C-alpha positions as CSV (number, residue, x, y, z in Angstrom):
1,M,17.3,-26.2,27.3
2,K,18.1,-26.6,23.7
3,R,14.6,-27.4,22.6
4,L,13.3,-24.4,24.7
5,T,15.9,-21.9,23.3
6,P,14.2,-21.2,19.9
7,Y,11.1,-20.4,22.0
8,L,12.8,-18.1,24.5
9,L,14.4,-16.1,21.7
10,A,11.0,-15.8,19.7
11,L,9.2,-14.7,22.9
12,P,9.9,-10.8,23.0
13,S,8.5,-10.8,19.3
14,W,5.5,-13.0,20.5
15,M,4.9,-10.4,23.3
16,W,5.3,-7.7,21.2
17,L,2.5,-8.9,18.7
18,A,0.3,-9.7,21.7
19,I,0.4,-6.5,23.2
20,F,0.5,-4.1,20.4
21,L,-1.6,-6.3,17.8
22,V,-3.7,-9.0,19.3
23,V,-4.9,-7.0,22.4
24,P,-5.8,-3.8,20.3
25,M,-7.8,-5.8,17.7
26,A,-9.6,-7.8,20.5
27,A,-10.6,-4.3,22.0
28,M,-11.5,-2.9,18.6
29,A,-13.6,-6.0,17.8
30,S,-15.5,-5.6,21.3
31,V,-16.2,-1.9,20.4
32,S,-17.6,-2.9,17.0
33,L,-20.3,-5.0,18.7
34,Q,-21.3,-2.1,21.1
35,T,-23.9,0.7,21.1
36,G,-24.2,4.0,22.7
37,N,-22.6,7.4,22.6
38,A,-19.5,9.2,23.9
39,I,-21.6,11.1,26.3
40,D,-23.3,8.3,27.8
41,G,-20.9,5.5,27.3
42,F,-20.9,2.5,25.1
43,A,-22.5,-0.8,26.2
44,M,-22.1,-4.5,24.7
45,T,-25.2,-5.4,23.2
46,F,-23.7,-7.6,20.3
47,S,-25.1,-5.3,17.5
48,V,-24.2,-6.7,14.3
49,S,-26.3,-3.9,12.8
50,N,-23.0,-1.6,13.2
51,Y,-21.6,-3.6,10.3
52,T,-24.6,-3.9,8.0
53,D,-25.2,0.1,8.8
54,A,-21.5,0.9,8.1
55,I,-21.3,-1.2,4.8
56,S,-24.6,0.4,3.4
57,R,-23.7,3.9,4.3
58,Y,-20.1,4.0,3.2
59,S,-20.2,1.2,0.2
60,T,-19.0,3.9,-2.2
61,Q,-16.1,4.9,-0.3
62,F,-15.1,1.1,0.0
63,L,-15.1,0.7,-3.6
64,R,-13.3,3.9,-4.4
65,S,-10.6,2.8,-1.9
66,L,-10.3,-0.7,-3.5
67,L,-10.3,1.3,-7.1
68,Y,-7.6,3.8,-6.0
69,G,-5.3,1.2,-4.2
70,G,-5.7,-1.0,-7.1
71,L,-4.8,1.5,-9.6
72,A,-1.9,2.8,-7.8
73,T,-0.7,-0.6,-7.1
74,V,-0.7,-1.2,-10.9
75,A,1.0,2.1,-11.5
76,M,3.9,1.0,-8.9
77,L,4.4,-2.4,-10.4
78,I,4.8,-0.8,-14.0
79,I,7.0,1.9,-12.7
80,G,9.0,-0.1,-10.0
81,Y,9.7,-3.1,-12.0
82,P,11.9,-1.7,-14.6
83,V,13.7,0.2,-12.0
84,A,14.4,-2.6,-9.7
85,Y,15.5,-4.6,-12.9
86,W,17.6,-1.9,-14.1
87,I,19.5,-1.5,-10.5
88,A,19.7,-5.2,-10.3
89,F,21.3,-5.8,-13.6
90,K,22.8,-2.6,-14.7
91,G,23.5,-0.9,-11.6
92,G,27.1,-2.3,-11.3
93,T,29.1,-1.4,-8.3
94,R,26.7,1.9,-7.8
95,K,23.7,0.0,-6.7
96,S,24.0,1.3,-3.1
97,V,24.0,4.5,-4.3
98,Y,21.0,4.0,-6.4
99,L,19.0,2.7,-3.5
100,F,20.1,5.3,-1.3
101,L,18.6,7.8,-3.7
102,L,15.5,5.7,-4.0
103,L,15.0,6.1,0.0
104,L,16.2,9.3,0.1
105,P,12.4,10.9,0.2
106,F,11.8,9.0,3.2
107,F,14.0,11.1,5.3
108,V,11.4,13.5,5.0
109,S,8.0,13.0,6.6
110,F,5.2,11.3,4.6
111,V,2.7,14.2,5.5
112,L,5.2,17.0,4.3
113,R,5.9,14.8,1.1
114,T,2.3,14.9,0.4
115,I,2.0,18.4,1.1
116,S,4.8,19.2,-1.3
117,W,2.9,17.6,-3.9
118,G,0.0,19.6,-3.2
119,F,2.0,22.9,-3.6
120,L,3.4,21.2,-7.0
121,L,0.0,20.5,-8.4
122,A,-1.7,23.7,-7.3
123,D,-3.7,25.4,-10.0
124,D,-1.2,28.6,-9.7
125,G,1.8,26.7,-8.4
126,V,5.0,26.4,-9.7
127,L,4.1,23.9,-12.5
128,F,0.8,24.7,-13.7
129,G,1.1,28.6,-12.8
130,P,3.7,29.5,-15.8
131,L,1.7,27.1,-18.1
132,K,-1.3,28.8,-17.7
133,S,0.1,32.6,-17.6
134,W,1.8,31.3,-21.2
135,G,-1.5,30.2,-22.4
136,L,-0.5,26.8,-22.6
137,L,-3.1,25.6,-20.3
138,A,-6.6,26.7,-19.9
139,P,-7.4,29.0,-16.8
140,E,-9.7,26.4,-15.4
141,F,-7.4,23.3,-15.9
142,H,-6.7,21.9,-12.4
143,V,-5.3,18.7,-11.4
144,L,-6.1,18.8,-7.4
145,A,-9.3,17.1,-6.2
146,T,-9.2,14.6,-9.1
147,T,-8.6,10.8,-9.0
148,F,-5.2,11.3,-10.9
149,A,-3.9,13.6,-8.1
150,V,-4.7,10.9,-5.3
151,V,-3.7,7.7,-7.2
152,G,-0.7,9.9,-8.2
153,G,0.1,10.8,-4.5
154,L,-0.3,7.0,-3.6
155,T,2.1,5.8,-6.2
156,Y,4.8,8.3,-5.3
157,N,4.6,7.7,-1.6
158,F,4.6,4.2,-1.6
159,L,6.7,3.3,-4.7
160,P,9.9,2.3,-2.7
161,F,8.0,-0.4,-1.1
162,M,7.2,-2.1,-4.4
163,I,10.7,-1.4,-5.9
164,L,12.6,-3.0,-3.0
165,P,11.1,-6.4,-3.0
166,I,11.3,-6.9,-6.4
167,Y,14.9,-5.7,-6.5
168,V,15.8,-8.3,-3.9
169,A,14.3,-11.0,-5.9
170,L,15.9,-10.1,-9.0
171,E,19.2,-9.8,-7.3
172,R,19.0,-13.4,-6.4
173,V,18.5,-14.6,-9.9
174,D,21.8,-16.4,-11.0
175,P,23.1,-14.7,-13.9
176,R,24.3,-18.1,-15.3
177,V,20.6,-19.2,-15.5
178,I,19.7,-16.3,-17.7
179,E,23.2,-17.1,-19.9
180,A,21.8,-20.7,-20.3
181,A,18.6,-19.6,-21.4
182,Y,20.6,-17.5,-24.4
183,D,22.6,-20.6,-25.0
184,L,19.3,-22.5,-25.6
185,Y,18.6,-20.0,-28.3
186,A,16.0,-17.7,-26.3
187,T,15.7,-14.3,-27.2
188,R,15.7,-11.4,-24.3
189,L,12.0,-11.4,-24.3
190,S,11.3,-14.8,-23.8
191,A,14.4,-15.2,-21.5
192,F,12.7,-12.4,-19.3
193,R,9.1,-14.2,-19.7
194,R,10.3,-17.6,-18.9
195,V,13.1,-17.2,-16.6
196,V,13.5,-14.0,-14.9
197,L,9.9,-13.0,-14.6
198,P,9.0,-16.4,-12.7
199,L,12.1,-16.0,-10.5
200,S,11.2,-12.8,-9.4
201,L,7.3,-13.4,-8.7
202,P,7.9,-13.7,-4.9
203,G,9.2,-10.0,-5.0
204,V,6.1,-8.9,-7.0
205,F,3.7,-10.7,-4.4
206,A,5.7,-9.0,-1.4
207,G,5.8,-5.5,-3.3
208,V,1.7,-5.8,-4.2
209,L,1.2,-7.0,-0.5
210,M,3.3,-4.1,1.0
211,T,1.8,-1.3,-1.1
212,F,-1.9,-2.1,-2.0
213,V,-3.0,-2.5,1.7
214,P,-1.5,0.8,2.8
215,A,-2.5,2.7,-0.3
216,T,-6.2,1.4,0.0
217,A,-6.3,2.3,3.7
218,D,-4.5,5.6,3.4
219,P,-6.5,8.7,4.7
220,V,-3.6,11.2,3.6
221,N,-3.5,11.5,0.1
222,A,-7.2,11.9,-0.4
223,Q,-7.5,14.5,2.1
224,I,-4.5,16.6,0.8
225,L,-4.6,16.0,-2.8
226,G,-8.3,15.0,-3.3
227,G,-11.7,16.6,-2.9
228,T,-15.2,15.8,-1.6
229,A,-15.6,13.6,-4.5
230,N,-12.4,11.6,-3.9
231,T,-13.1,10.5,-0.1
232,M,-11.5,7.0,0.9
233,I,-12.6,4.9,3.6
234,G,-9.5,5.8,5.6
235,N,-10.9,9.2,5.8
236,I,-14.3,8.0,7.0
237,I,-12.8,5.7,9.6
238,Q,-10.5,8.9,10.9
239,T,-13.6,11.3,11.0
240,E,-15.6,8.7,12.8
241,Y,-13.1,8.2,15.4
242,L,-11.6,11.5,16.0
243,T,-14.3,13.6,15.2
244,N,-17.9,12.1,15.6
245,L,-16.5,10.1,18.3
246,N,-18.6,7.1,16.9
247,Y,-16.4,4.3,18.0
248,P,-18.6,1.2,17.0
249,T,-19.1,2.3,13.5
250,A,-15.2,3.1,13.1
251,S,-14.5,-0.2,14.6
252,A,-16.9,-1.9,12.2
253,L,-15.3,-0.2,9.2
254,S,-11.9,-1.0,10.3
255,F,-12.8,-4.7,10.4
256,T,-14.6,-4.7,7.3
257,L,-11.9,-3.3,5.5
258,M,-9.3,-5.7,6.9
259,A,-11.5,-8.5,5.9
260,V,-11.9,-7.5,2.5
261,L,-8.1,-7.0,2.1
262,L,-7.4,-10.3,3.7
263,V,-9.7,-12.0,1.4
264,G,-8.0,-10.1,-1.7
265,I,-4.7,-11.1,-0.7
266,F,-5.6,-15.0,-0.1
267,I,-7.0,-15.0,-3.7
268,Y,-3.9,-13.3,-5.0
269,A,-1.6,-15.5,-3.2
270,R,-3.6,-18.7,-4.2
271,A,-3.2,-17.4,-7.8
272,L,0.7,-17.1,-7.3
273,G,0.9,-20.4,-5.6
274,T,1.7,-21.4,-2.3
275,E,5.6,-21.9,-2.9
276,N,6.1,-18.1,-4.1
277,V,4.0,-16.9,-1.1
278,L,6.5,-18.8,1.3
279,E,9.6,-17.4,-0.7
280,A,8.1,-13.9,-0.5
281,V,7.3,-14.1,3.2
282,A,11.0,-15.4,3.8
283,Q,12.3,-12.3,2.1
């Protein structure tokens, strides 16, 4: 019974994953190989052409999504690491307050937050409207429907997912290790580069993992803050599923996106090293 206890305790989580992850993915894999339409029905024909056609038709959106997701992830890392560092080492007794303020926007819906950014960045909104009326900006100046707006929206919406894992990793750094580096005549920069940064890499890995994947597949920011030239693959999948009812193409696109992201994650994990990956997963 002692040997079975760990497995019995893990059984609910296994069942949850099986019902809500494995079964839907298997169903989606089956649909991606079918042909037909929503009126006459779909039949299993093992049509691999669904994948080749989807990739050839929407390669631009695939590359754009990877570009936007990558830019947003880099921006989140540049912004989030100093924030996490300051909270971990300079926050003092108010660390919980700063973390609460960081998570406070999450009490508002993801869509509402993005729409609010749309109002803020509107051509005649509260930010640019007065500047144009004062003559500080040209009348044709706009931010919406640009790459900057979409990447900025992705960065804002997923930034806490980058900060929190890095903060957890930095919080675990023993201050005595840093003091030992100073005792060995290390400068602040060299102590950060050779002590703090390597110890925080598991948090960086977890942060990148938690932000790059959803940012690349996100359809909301491109739809609200972008234009026709900023369509991402998430918008295409959503349209194929809900509007065109072209389930095989949508499923093929979903699996292709998942495969591309998994390959990128494994390459990134390999570059950081297996031990760091295991530590990040343990967090």
